[in-house]
N, C-alpha and C positions, 0 to 999 in steps of 0.2 A: 851663810845666807846673810843680803844687804839690799839696800835697795839697787845694787848692782846684781845684773845675773849671774851664778854661779854658773847653772848649764840653760841655755835660754830655751824656751818653746822654740819649733822648728816645723815648717811645713809637715813631718814625717809622724809630730804627735797625734795620740792617735785617741789617748782618752784622758779626759780633764776630770781631776779626783778634789776634790772640795771638802773641806771639813776641818777637822782639828788635828794638830801632830801633839802629843802629849806624856807625859811620863807615868808609868804604870808601874806600882808598888804591890807585889803579889805574894799573898802566902794561900798555904792550903793548911788541912788537919792537921797533919803528920808532921808540919814545921819545914818542910821544903819551900823553897820559894824564889822567886826572881824579879828583877827590876829592870826599865831600861824605857826608850821612846818607843810610842806606839801609836795609837789612833788612826789617821788614813796610811799609815806608813805599812799597815799590813796590807791593804787593799793595794799600796804602789808596789810592795813584795811580791805578791803574786803575779802582776802584770808583768812588772820588769822581770823576774823570774822565766814567765812564759817568753819574754824576748820582746814584748810590744812596749810603746816609747808611750812614757805620761807625763803631764804637764800636772804638777802639784797646786793647789792654792789653798793656803793656808796660813794663821798666822802660829807661831812658836813663842815661848818665853825665850825670853835673853838666856836663860840660864841652862838651857837644852842645845843649844844652836850648834853648838862644837861636835856632842854626842851625834844629831842629826846629818852634819858635814859629811864627819866622818864615815857614816853610813851611805848617803845616798850616790857621796863621788865614788862609789862604788858599782853603783849601778848604772852602766851606760845610758840606759834607757830612761834614766828618769832625770826630769829636767825642773828645776826647782826656782825659774824665775816669778814665780807667783806665791812664794813664801816670802813672810813679813816679819821682821824682829819685833815681838811686843815687848816694851818694858814692862818690870816688875817677874810678881812671881807666876812662871806658865801653868799649863795644863795640869794638875797633879791627881792621881785616883790611886787610891787604895782600894785593890778587890782581896777580897777574902773567900776562899772556897772551903765551904765548908763541908764534913761528909756525905752531907745529905742534903737537901733545899736548894734552896736558891742561893746563886753569890751573894755576898755581902758588900757594899761599893758605897766609899765616899768621896766626896770629890772635895779638895784642901783647898783649891784656888784655880783661876780657869782664864783665857786669856778673850781680850774684846771681841765680839763679833764681827763678821766678816763683813767687808761692806761690796754693797752690790755692784757697784760702779768697776770697780777693779776685776771682778769677775766676767763681768759682761763683754768688758774689753778687747778680754782674752779669751774668750769663745769660741771666736772665728776657725774653723776647720775642723774641727772634731771629730769624731765619728760619734761619740759618747761623752756625756757626763754624768761622772759616777758623785753624789750625792749624801755624804753621812755625818747623821747628827751626832755626833761623839759623845758633846757634853750634858748638851741643850742648850748651851749658850753660846754656840757656833754661829745661829746667824738669827736675825728677827724675821719675822714673818713677811711684812710688808717688802723688805730685802730681796727674799728668797722668790716673791712672787714676781719680782722682778726678773730676776735670772731665769726662773722658768717662761716669760712670757718672750724674753730677745732669746733663748736658745734655739737654735736652727737644728739641732741634732736631737738623737733619744737621750733620755733621762734615766738612770738609776736612782731610786731614792730609797733609802734605810732608815728607818723609822728612827731606830734605836735609843738612843738616851733621850729622845720627845717626850716618851713613856714614863719618863722618872721625874720625882718632884725634885722642884729646882733648888734646892737647898745645897749650901755648902757646908762642909764641916762635920755632920751627919751623917745619920745612914740614910740613904736615900730608897724609897718605895716606889712600886707604879701606880700612878696617879689614872683616873678618870682622863682620857683624851679626845673630848667629842669633839674639838676644833679638829680634830684631826682630816679631814676633809678637806679644809683650805688648803694643808699643807701637799696634799697629795694630789688637787684636781691638775691636768694636763702632765705630769711626769708619765714617762712610757712602761717602767718596770717598778713594782713598789717590794720591797722586801721587808719585813717583821718577822718576830718569832713568834710562839703561840702566846706567851704572855701579853707582850705589845700590843696583838689582836684584841687580849681580853682587855687590855687597857682602852682603845679604843672604841671598844662595845661598852664603855663606862662601867664596867666589872671587873677592875684590877685582881680583885682577891679570886675570880673563876679562873675556870680551865675550859673556855668551850669546846661543845662538840664539834662534832662533822656537818650539822647544817647550821651552826651560828658559822662556823668558817666559810663553807660554800655561800652564805646569807652576807659576810664582809665581802666576799672576793668579788660577789654580783655588785654591790655598792662599789668597791673602787673600779669596776670596769666601768661601771656606768660615769666617771668621772673622766674617764677618756684612758684609764690605765689597761694597756696591755695584757701584762700577765704580772699577776701576785704570785711571790714566791715565801713559803713559809718556812721557817727552817724552825727543828726540830729534834735540832741535837743529835744524840745517836738513833735515834727512827728516822731520821733521815730529812725530808721534804715533802711538801706539797705544791703543787705548781696548780693554779687558776687560771685560765681564760676563757674566753667567749664560747670556746669549744666543751669546758668543762672542766672538769679535775683528775687531778693524776697523784698517786702517791708512790714518792720514789724511796724504797728501802736503803739503811746503809749498810756497807759493807762492812764484816767485823774489823772493829781495829784492832792496832796493837798495843804496847804498853802507851799509857795515857799521859801525857810529860805536863802539857798545861794547855787548856781548850781557849784561852783568849785571844782575840782574833778570827779563830774559826769559823764564824759566822763573814768578815773578811776574806778570806782566804776563799769562802763560799761564793761571796759575790765577784772577785774580782776572775774566777772559773766562770763561771754563769756567765759574768759580762761580757767576754774575751769570745766566748763560742757565740753571744747573740750577736755580736760585732762581725762574727765572720760568717753570717747568716744561718746559725744552726736554728732548730725548733727549741723553744721553752723546755722543753721538758729534754731533750739533747744537752743543753746548757746547764741545766741544773745537777744532770745527771756528773756530768763534769766537774761540777760546782763542788757535790758533795765528795767526790772522788780524790779531791786535791784536798778537802778541810778533814776530812778521816785520814790523812797521811799528814797533813800540820800538826796534829794533837800528837804526835809523837817526838814533837820539838817545841821549844819556848824560845818567843823573839823575833823579832824582824829579822833579823840578819839569818838566822835559822831556818824561817820559814822560806827566803828567796833562794837558802843554798840549795835547799830539800827541791824545790822546785826548777830552780836551773839544771840539779842532776837528772832530775826525771826529765825533762823536757829533752836532755842532752842525750839520754839514752831510748827517748821514745821514736 
């Protein structure tokens, strides 16, 4: 990954995925754990595993470049022209999954935010732009608004770490995210989990009920969003559209190895279906199916291999 493209964006590229490529150090209550690069590589793993062309727009710390290249060079439909090397420490995250309750997240370091102009310059011809706030430091609001205004394709926006306290070196917590309409206005598809919705509703310690979720969906749709996808972990997802709401369950899972990136794989599956013309509910069902399978493996390489094999046998 350098100023010279490793795999250039081509006219066949279908999805632009922007965010951060980071390094996750993951531990579980039982002492098991794993580590490796992640961030938007999870969405790329899902989309590339499905055989779709993907162009990445991200900053990556120089210490992780070799590992990122070693992975993406084996994904023939992944294009890395939009990846830039950031000097100094990369985006490094420590994630701990306790036996019960929310995972504990500590951001040790992060890369500089993305520049709007290079995203805008590279957006021509895509079927969809997927934007994920991986760290909360990925892009500034003014730059994001420029990208939204310039995009000629549908936009999928995942709130994710935007709802966390913007701190480095200490445990992050959900925070009130009352400015969320400024980020969401004009996007086509919105992804959030229930805790992130609680943060956007101004009560990060609460757990919104059905009526609050429906009210949130109506507000988002009033901002121009066509479909809201609320992920609920093992309980599936809820899809909110101008036509109403539908709850989709999750099939019984096998052995759970690692849930990191589960929402990202959901995004990849749902976005792929939407781009192919599927209805939001059908797209979400496919996303849930892929995510349910992905929890049985750890890391982006294994996620890609799992989806590739699945697609081959489908």
